[in-house]
C-alpha positions as CSV (number, residue, x, y, z in Angstrom):
1,X,0.0,0.0,0.0
2,X,2.7,2.5,0.9
3,X,4.7,1.6,-2.2
4,X,1.6,2.4,-4.3
5,X,1.2,5.8,-2.6
6,X,4.9,6.5,-3.2
7,X,4.5,5.9,-6.9
8,X,1.4,8.0,-7.2
9,X,2.9,11.0,-5.2
10,X,5.0,13.0,-7.8
11,X,6.3,15.7,-5.4
12,X,9.8,15.4,-4.2
13,X,8.8,15.7,-0.5
14,X,6.0,13.2,-1.0
15,X,8.3,10.6,-2.6
16,X,10.8,11.2,0.2
17,X,8.2,10.7,2.9
18,X,7.1,7.4,1.6
19,X,10.6,6.0,1.0
20,X,12.6,7.3,4.0
21,X,12.9,5.3,7.2
22,X,10.4,7.2,9.3
23,X,11.2,5.2,12.4
24,X,14.8,6.2,12.4
25,X,13.8,9.8,11.6
26,X,11.5,9.8,14.6
27,X,14.2,8.5,16.9
28,X,16.6,11.2,15.7
29,X,13.9,13.8,16.3
30,X,13.6,12.6,19.9
31,X,17.3,12.8,20.4
32,X,17.3,16.4,19.1
33,X,14.4,17.3,21.4
34,X,16.4,15.8,24.4
35,X,19.4,17.8,23.2
36,X,17.4,21.0,23.4
37,X,16.3,20.2,26.9
38,X,19.8,19.3,28.0
39,X,21.2,22.5,26.5
40,X,18.8,24.5,28.5
41,X,19.7,22.5,31.6
42,X,23.5,22.4,31.4
43,X,24.7,25.3,29.3
44,X,23.8,28.2,31.5
45,X,25.9,26.9,34.4
46,X,28.9,26.5,32.1
47,X,28.4,29.9,30.5
48,X,28.2,31.6,33.9
49,X,31.3,29.9,35.1
50,X,33.4,31.1,32.1
51,X,31.9,34.6,32.5
52,X,29.5,34.7,29.5
53,X,25.9,35.6,29.4
54,X,23.9,32.8,31.0
55,X,22.0,31.8,27.8
56,X,24.8,32.6,25.3
57,X,25.6,28.9,24.7
58,X,21.9,28.0,24.6
59,X,21.3,30.6,21.9
60,X,24.3,29.3,19.9
61,X,23.0,25.8,20.1
62,X,19.4,26.7,19.2
63,X,20.7,28.9,16.3
64,X,22.5,25.9,14.8
65,X,19.6,23.5,15.1
66,X,17.7,24.8,12.0
67,X,21.0,24.5,10.0
68,X,21.6,21.0,11.3
69,X,18.0,19.9,10.6
70,X,18.3,21.5,7.1
71,X,21.5,19.5,6.4
72,X,19.9,16.3,7.6
73,X,16.7,16.7,5.5
74,X,18.5,18.0,2.4
75,X,21.0,15.2,2.5
76,X,18.4,12.5,3.0
77,X,16.7,13.6,-0.3
78,X,19.8,12.8,-2.3
79,X,20.3,9.8,-4.6
80,X,23.0,7.2,-3.9
81,X,25.1,8.7,-6.7
82,X,24.8,12.2,-5.2
83,X,25.7,11.0,-1.7
84,X,28.9,9.5,-3.2
85,X,29.8,12.8,-4.9
86,X,29.0,15.0,-1.9
87,X,31.0,12.7,0.5
88,X,34.0,12.7,-1.8
89,X,34.1,16.5,-2.2
90,X,33.5,16.9,1.6
91,X,36.2,14.4,2.4
92,X,38.9,16.3,0.5
93,X,37.6,19.7,1.6
94,X,37.5,18.9,5.3
95,X,40.7,16.9,5.2
96,X,42.4,19.9,3.8
97,X,40.9,22.1,6.5
98,X,42.1,19.6,9.1
99,X,45.6,19.9,7.7
100,X,45.2,23.7,7.9
101,X,44.4,23.5,11.6
102,X,48.0,22.2,12.2
103,X,49.3,25.5,10.8
104,X,46.8,28.2,11.8
105,X,44.4,26.3,14.2
106,X,43.5,27.2,17.7
107,X,45.3,25.2,20.4
108,X,42.8,24.1,23.1
109,X,43.7,21.8,26.0
110,X,47.0,20.8,24.2
111,X,45.3,19.9,20.9
112,X,45.1,21.8,17.6
113,X,41.7,20.8,16.2
114,X,39.8,24.0,15.6
115,X,40.0,26.6,12.9
116,X,38.3,30.0,12.9
117,X,36.1,30.6,9.8
118,X,34.1,33.8,9.6
119,X,33.9,33.9,13.4
120,X,32.8,30.3,13.7
121,X,35.1,27.9,15.4
122,X,35.0,24.8,13.2
123,X,36.4,21.3,13.9
124,X,36.8,19.9,10.4
125,X,37.8,16.5,11.5
126,X,34.2,15.9,12.7
127,X,33.1,16.1,9.1
128,X,36.0,13.9,7.9
129,X,34.5,10.9,9.8
130,X,31.2,10.4,7.9
131,X,32.7,11.5,4.6
132,X,35.6,9.1,4.8
133,X,33.2,6.3,5.7
134,X,31.4,6.8,2.4
135,X,34.6,7.3,0.4
136,X,36.2,4.1,1.9
137,X,33.0,2.2,1.1
138,X,33.2,3.4,-2.5
139,X,36.8,2.2,-2.8
140,X,36.1,-1.2,-1.2
141,X,33.1,-1.8,-3.5
142,X,35.1,-0.7,-6.5
143,X,37.6,-3.4,-5.8
144,X,34.8,-5.9,-6.6
145,X,33.6,-4.1,-9.6
146,X,34.2,-4.8,-13.3
147,X,36.7,-2.0,-13.9
148,X,39.6,-3.6,-11.9
149,X,40.0,-0.5,-9.7
150,X,42.6,-1.1,-6.9
151,X,40.0,0.0,-4.4
152,X,41.5,-1.7,-1.3
153,X,45.0,-0.1,-1.9
154,X,43.5,3.3,-2.4
155,X,41.4,3.0,0.7
156,X,44.4,1.9,2.7
157,X,46.4,4.9,1.5
158,X,43.6,7.3,2.3
159,X,43.2,5.8,5.7
160,X,46.9,6.2,6.5
161,X,46.7,9.9,5.5
162,X,43.7,10.5,7.7
163,X,45.3,8.8,10.7
164,X,48.5,10.7,10.2
165,X,46.7,14.0,10.2
166,X,44.5,13.1,13.2
167,X,47.5,12.0,15.3
168,X,49.4,15.2,14.4
169,X,46.7,17.2,16.2
170,X,46.7,14.9,18.3
171,X,43.3,13.3,18.5
172,X,43.5,9.6,19.6
173,X,39.8,9.2,20.2
174,X,38.9,10.4,16.7
175,X,41.6,8.1,15.3
176,X,40.2,5.1,17.1
177,X,36.6,5.8,15.9
178,X,37.8,6.2,12.3
179,X,40.0,3.1,12.5
180,X,37.2,0.9,13.9
181,X,34.8,2.2,11.2
182,X,37.3,1.5,8.5
183,X,38.2,-1.9,9.8
184,X,34.5,-2.9,10.1
185,X,34.0,-1.9,6.5
186,X,37.1,-3.7,5.3
187,X,35.9,-6.8,7.1
188,X,32.5,-6.7,5.5
189,X,34.1,-6.2,2.1
190,X,35.8,-9.6,2.4
191,X,39.0,-9.0,4.3
192,X,40.9,-12.3,4.6
193,X,41.2,-13.7,8.2
194,X,45.0,-13.3,8.1
195,X,44.6,-9.6,7.5
196,X,42.0,-9.4,10.3
197,X,44.5,-10.7,12.8
198,X,47.3,-8.6,11.4
199,X,45.3,-5.3,11.5
200,X,44.0,-6.2,15.0
201,X,47.6,-6.6,16.2
202,X,48.6,-3.3,14.6
203,X,45.7,-1.6,16.4
204,X,46.8,-3.0,19.8
205,X,50.4,-2.0,19.1
206,X,49.2,1.5,18.1
207,X,47.2,1.9,21.4
208,X,50.1,0.8,23.5
209,X,52.4,3.2,21.6
210,X,50.0,6.0,22.2
211,X,50.0,5.2,25.9
212,X,53.8,5.7,26.0
213,X,54.0,8.6,23.6
214,X,51.3,11.0,24.6
215,X,51.3,12.3,28.2
216,X,47.5,13.0,28.2
217,X,46.8,9.4,27.1
218,X,49.1,8.1,29.8
219,X,47.4,10.3,32.5
220,X,43.8,9.2,31.4
221,X,44.6,5.5,31.3
222,X,46.4,5.6,34.6
223,X,43.5,7.6,36.1
224,X,41.1,4.9,34.9
225,X,43.1,1.9,36.1
226,X,44.1,3.6,39.4
227,X,42.0,6.7,40.3
228,X,44.6,7.8,42.9
229,X,47.2,8.1,40.2
230,X,45.6,10.8,38.1
231,X,43.1,13.6,37.9
232,X,39.6,12.1,38.0
233,X,37.7,15.2,39.1
234,X,35.3,15.3,36.2
235,X,34.6,11.5,36.3
236,X,34.1,11.7,40.1
237,X,31.6,14.6,39.7
238,X,29.8,12.7,36.9
239,X,29.4,9.7,39.1
240,X,28.1,12.0,41.9
241,X,25.5,13.3,39.4
242,X,24.3,9.8,38.6
243,X,24.1,8.9,42.3
244,X,22.1,12.1,43.1
245,X,19.7,11.4,40.2
246,X,18.7,7.9,41.3
247,X,15.9,6.4,39.2
248,X,13.7,9.4,38.5
249,X,16.1,12.4,38.8
250,X,16.0,15.6,40.7
251,X,13.9,17.3,38.0
252,X,14.7,19.4,34.9
253,X,17.0,22.3,35.9
254,X,17.3,21.1,39.5
255,X,20.8,19.5,39.2
256,X,23.7,20.8,41.3
257,X,26.7,18.9,40.1
258,X,26.6,20.8,36.7
259,X,27.7,23.9,38.6
260,X,31.1,22.4,39.2
261,X,31.4,20.0,36.2
262,X,33.6,21.8,33.6
263,X,32.2,20.0,30.5
264,X,28.7,19.5,31.7
265,X,27.2,20.8,28.5
266,X,29.4,18.7,26.2
267,X,31.4,15.7,27.1
268,X,29.5,15.0,30.3
269,X,26.0,16.0,29.4
270,X,24.9,12.4,30.0
271,X,25.8,12.9,33.6
272,X,23.6,16.0,33.8
273,X,20.8,13.9,32.3
274,X,21.4,11.3,34.9
275,X,21.1,13.8,37.8
276,X,18.1,15.7,36.5
277,X,16.1,13.1,34.6
278,X,17.2,9.9,36.4
279,X,18.4,6.5,35.4
280,X,15.2,5.5,33.6
281,X,15.5,8.5,31.3
282,X,19.2,7.6,30.7
283,X,18.1,4.1,29.7
284,X,15.6,5.6,27.3
285,X,18.4,7.6,25.7
286,X,20.5,4.5,25.4
287,X,17.5,2.7,23.9
288,X,17.1,5.5,21.3
289,X,20.7,5.1,20.1
290,X,20.4,1.3,20.1
291,X,17.1,1.6,18.1
292,X,18.8,3.7,15.4
293,X,21.6,1.1,15.2
294,X,19.2,-1.9,15.2
295,X,16.9,-0.3,12.6
296,X,19.8,0.5,10.3
297,X,21.2,-3.0,10.5
298,X,17.7,-4.5,9.8
299,X,17.4,-2.3,6.7
300,X,20.9,-3.4,5.5
301,X,20.1,-7.1,5.9
302,X,18.0,-6.8,2.7
303,X,20.6,-4.6,0.8
304,X,22.2,-6.0,-2.4
305,X,24.2,-3.0,-3.4
306,X,27.7,-3.5,-1.9
307,X,28.5,0.2,-1.8
308,X,25.3,1.1,0.1
309,X,25.9,-1.8,2.5
310,X,29.4,-0.7,3.3
311,X,28.7,3.0,3.4
312,X,25.6,2.7,5.6
313,X,27.4,0.2,7.9
314,X,30.3,2.7,8.3
315,X,28.0,5.5,9.2
316,X,26.2,3.3,11.7
317,X,29.5,2.3,13.4
318,X,30.7,5.9,13.6
319,X,27.4,7.1,15.1
320,X,27.0,4.2,17.5
321,X,30.7,4.1,18.6
322,X,30.7,7.9,19.3
323,X,27.6,7.5,21.6
324,X,29.1,4.5,23.4
325,X,32.4,6.3,24.0
326,X,30.7,9.3,25.4
327,X,28.3,7.4,27.7
328,X,31.0,4.9,28.9
329,X,33.4,7.7,29.7
330,X,30.7,9.4,31.9
331,X,30.1,6.2,33.7
332,X,33.8,5.5,34.2
333,X,33.6,2.3,32.1
334,X,36.6,3.4,30.0
335,X,39.2,6.2,30.1
336,X,37.8,9.6,29.6
337,X,37.7,10.9,26.0
338,X,36.5,14.3,24.8
339,X,33.8,13.1,22.5
340,X,30.3,14.5,22.2
341,X,27.0,12.6,22.6
342,X,25.3,12.8,19.1
343,X,22.5,15.4,18.9
344,X,22.5,15.9,22.7
345,X,25.8,17.5,23.6
346,X,26.5,21.1,22.9
347,X,28.9,21.6,20.0
348,X,28.5,23.2,16.6
349,X,30.8,21.1,14.5
350,X,29.6,17.9,16.1
351,X,25.9,18.7,15.7
352,X,26.3,19.6,12.0
353,X,28.5,16.6,11.3
354,X,26.0,14.2,13.0
355,X,23.2,15.7,10.9
356,X,25.3,15.1,7.7
357,X,26.0,11.5,8.8
358,X,22.4,10.7,9.6
359,X,21.2,12.5,6.5
360,X,23.4,10.3,4.4
361,X,22.3,7.2,6.3
362,X,18.6,8.0,5.6
363,X,19.4,8.6,1.9
364,X,21.2,5.3,1.6
365,X,18.5,3.3,3.3
366,X,15.6,4.7,1.4
367,X,13.4,2.4,-0.6
368,X,15.1,3.0,-4.0
369,X,13.5,0.0,-5.8
370,X,10.1,1.7,-5.4
371,X,11.4,5.0,-6.7
372,X,13.9,3.7,-9.3
373,X,16.7,5.8,-7.7
374,X,20.3,5.0,-7.8
C-alpha cells in the first residue's frame, strides 16, 4: 500500500516521505528534542562559570539547530550517486581544512583541532569521519567491480593519510573511531582472516604506543586503572551526578553537580541527564541510540548494493561508537575521552557533522526500488 502511494505521489517531498525510514527519523527527532532540553539545563551553568551571558551557549545551540535539521533533510533527499559525490568533495575539503588546523588552528587543551572561519570555530575532523566512511565504502566496493580498480589499496592509502593528520593534532579518540569504522567496512568487504588478525595486532600496538607517547593518554589511562594516580575530578563529579539522580532524577534544571562540572554541556551531558532526569531517562536515551543502530542493521540485511551496504554500515558504526564512548566515559567504564554525545551534547561542528551523517544514512537506506533511484 505504501509503495503504491509512493509511486502516485509525484512531489519530491511526497516521494521522500514514503521512501525514507520514518522510524529512524522519529528516533533522531527525539534525540534532538532531548538535546534541546539538556542545552537549557546544562549550558547556563557553564556559561556563567566562564563569564559569559547565561544563555549565550543556549542561543548558539538553538541557532545551529535549524541549520543541522536542514542539512539532515537535504542530504536525506539525495540519490546514492549524489551521496557519493558529496561525500568525496566533503572528504577532501575537510581533510584539507584539518591539515590547515595544524598551521593556523587554535590550540585548546593541548590539541590543535579547531580553525576560525568567519567567526565560527570549526572542527573539520568531525566532518571527515562520515565523509571518509562513504569514500572508503566506494573504494572497497570498486575493488569488486568490473573496472579492476585497486580500491583496497586506495582505501588503505587514504586511511593512513587520515590517521597521520589526526594523530598530528593529536586526536587519539577520533583516530580510534575512524579506525574501527574503516576496519569494520574492510571486514564486511571480504578482508581475509589473516589480515583481520594482522590489523587487530597493529591496532593493539598503536594503542600501546599512544600510551607511552602522549602524556595526556598516559594520564587518562592511569587515572582509569588507578584513580589515585591521576586527575579524576570530572569523572568523580559525573558519578556523583548519577548517584544524586537515582531512578527518577532531581527534576529538569534542579541538578547541582553541573555547577562544578567543567564540560557539563558537552562531554559529560549524559551525567547531567542522569542527575536531572534519572536512570530511567538515561536508559531511554541508550534505547534510542540502540534503536537507530538496530533499525539500520535491519534495513541493510535486505541490501544487495555493496556500496550502500558498506557506506551505511560505516555511518552506523561511527554514530554508535561515538555514543558508546561518550556514555561509557561518563560512567567510568573506560578512560575519559573528549567526545560529544550525538545530537544531545552542545557543539557546533559535532551537531552539524552528526546531521550530515544521519542524512546520508537515511538517503542510503531509502526504498530505492520503489522509486527507481540509484
